[in-house]
C-alpha positions in Angstrom: 63.2 -177.8 -122.5 64.8 -181.0 -123.6 68.6 -181.1 -124.1 69.9 -181.2 -127.7 71.1 -184.8 -127.1 67.6 -186.0 -126.3 65.9 -184.3 -129.3 64.9 -186.5 -132.2 67.4 -186.7 -135.1 64.6 -187.5 -137.5 63.3 -184.7 -139.8 60.3 -183.2 -137.9 58.1 -183.4 -141.0 58.9 -187.1 -141.3 58.1 -187.4 -137.6 54.7 -185.8 -138.2 54.0 -188.2 -141.0 54.7 -191.1 -138.7 52.3 -189.7 -136.1 49.6 -189.1 -138.7 50.1 -192.6 -140.1 49.8 -194.2 -136.7 46.6 -192.4 -136.0 45.4 -193.1 -139.6 45.9 -196.9 -139.0 43.6 -196.7 -135.9 41.0 -194.7 -137.9 41.1 -197.1 -140.9 40.9 -200.2 -138.7 37.9 -198.6 -136.9 36.3 -197.7 -140.2 36.7 -201.3 -141.5 35.2 -202.7 -138.3 32.2 -200.3 -138.6 31.2 -200.8 -142.2 27.6 -201.4 -141.1 27.8 -199.1 -138.1 25.1 -196.7 -139.2 22.5 -199.5 -139.6 23.6 -201.2 -136.4 23.6 -197.9 -134.4 20.1 -197.0 -135.6 18.8 -200.5 -134.7 19.9 -200.1 -131.1 17.8 -198.7 -128.3 19.4 -195.3 -127.9 19.3 -192.7 -125.2 17.7 -189.3 -125.9 21.2 -187.7 -125.9 22.5 -190.0 -128.7 23.9 -188.0 -131.7 22.9 -188.7 -135.3 25.1 -191.2 -137.1 26.5 -188.7 -139.6 28.1 -186.7 -136.7 30.7 -189.4 -135.8 32.8 -189.1 -139.0 33.4 -185.4 -138.9 34.1 -185.3 -135.2 36.6 -188.2 -135.3 38.3 -186.7 -138.3 39.1 -183.5 -136.4 40.0 -185.4 -133.2 42.4 -187.7 -135.0 44.2 -184.8 -136.5 44.5 -183.2 -133.1 45.7 -186.5 -131.5 48.4 -186.9 -134.1 49.6 -183.3 -133.8 49.6 -183.6 -130.0 51.8 -186.6 -129.9 54.1 -185.1 -132.5 54.6 -181.9 -130.5 55.8 -183.8 -127.5 58.0 -186.1 -129.6 59.5 -183.1 -131.6 60.4 -181.3 -128.4 61.7 -184.2 -126.3 62.2 -187.2 -128.5 61.4 -190.7 -127.4 64.1 -190.7 -124.7 62.9 -187.5 -123.2 59.2 -188.5 -123.2 59.2 -192.3 -123.0 56.4 -192.6 -120.4 54.3 -190.0 -122.2 54.7 -191.6 -125.6 54.1 -195.0 -124.1 50.7 -193.7 -122.7 50.1 -192.2 -126.1 50.5 -195.6 -127.7 48.3 -197.2 -125.1 45.5 -194.8 -125.9 45.8 -195.5 -129.6 45.5 -199.2 -128.9 42.5 -198.8 -126.7 40.9 -196.4 -129.2 41.5 -198.9 -132.0 40.0 -201.7 -130.0 36.7 -200.0 -129.2 35.1 -200.0 -132.6 35.6 -203.7 -133.4 34.4 -204.6 -129.9 31.3 -202.5 -130.1 30.3 -202.9 -133.8 32.0 -205.9 -135.2 31.6 -208.2 -132.1 28.5 -206.6 -130.5 30.4 -206.8 -127.1 28.9 -203.6 -125.7 29.9 -204.3 -122.1 33.5 -205.2 -123.0 33.5 -202.1 -125.2 32.4 -200.1 -122.2 35.3 -201.4 -120.1 37.7 -200.5 -123.0 36.3 -197.0 -123.3 36.5 -196.4 -119.5 40.1 -197.4 -119.6 40.6 -195.1 -122.6 39.0 -192.2 -120.8 41.4 -192.8 -117.8 44.5 -193.0 -120.0 43.6 -189.9 -121.9 43.2 -188.0 -118.6 46.6 -189.2 -117.4 48.1 -188.4 -120.8 46.8 -184.9 -120.7 48.3 -184.4 -117.2 51.7 -185.9 -118.4 51.7 -183.8 -121.6 50.8 -180.7 -119.6 54.2 -180.9 -117.9 55.9 -181.3 -121.3 54.0 -179.2 -123.7 50.8 -177.3 -122.8 49.7 -177.0 -126.5 49.9 -180.8 -126.8 47.8 -181.2 -123.7 45.2 -178.7 -124.8 44.9 -180.5 -128.2 43.8 -183.6 -126.3 41.0 -181.9 -124.2 38.3 -182.2 -127.0 39.2 -185.9 -127.3 38.7 -186.3 -123.6 35.4 -184.6 -123.7 34.2 -186.6 -126.7 35.3 -189.9 -125.2 33.6 -188.9 -122.0 30.4 -188.3 -124.0 30.9 -191.6 -125.9 31.4 -193.4 -122.6 28.1 -192.2 -121.3 26.5 -193.2 -124.6 28.1 -196.7 -124.5 26.9 -197.1 -120.9 23.4 -196.1 -121.8 23.4 -198.6 -124.7 24.5 -201.4 -122.4 21.6 -200.5 -120.0 19.0 -200.1 -122.8 20.0 -203.1 -124.9 
């Protein structure tokens, strides 16, 4: 458990708002970069395991909520000073997550998007391991994200090969 001195002085609810806002920025930027995603996605040669386009929105909505709560749990318990490396990794995964959609849909850079998502997958795995030592609930909240990004990585790789 973190010492009292290392705990955040900010109201925990305000802290949660900040984490939700950070994740929402990533979601909104991704949404803006994928305005024509459904059409583009359906125009691609897709593997047999590709999900229908309507599935992405609901899945990402749930995952983004879990990602925000996960980061907040670690911050609330340890503060920035007590979880600097973990929260740094958290920020890196948000950036990598935010880059993927513009790379894939806006720029049609499928191979570069694949490199990005492979990095994202690795960072999420390391983040889960680091969060596990700090807050097991926070780590568990990221497991569905890891699974989905693993699936999305396979899908991205298949699209690179097929297109």
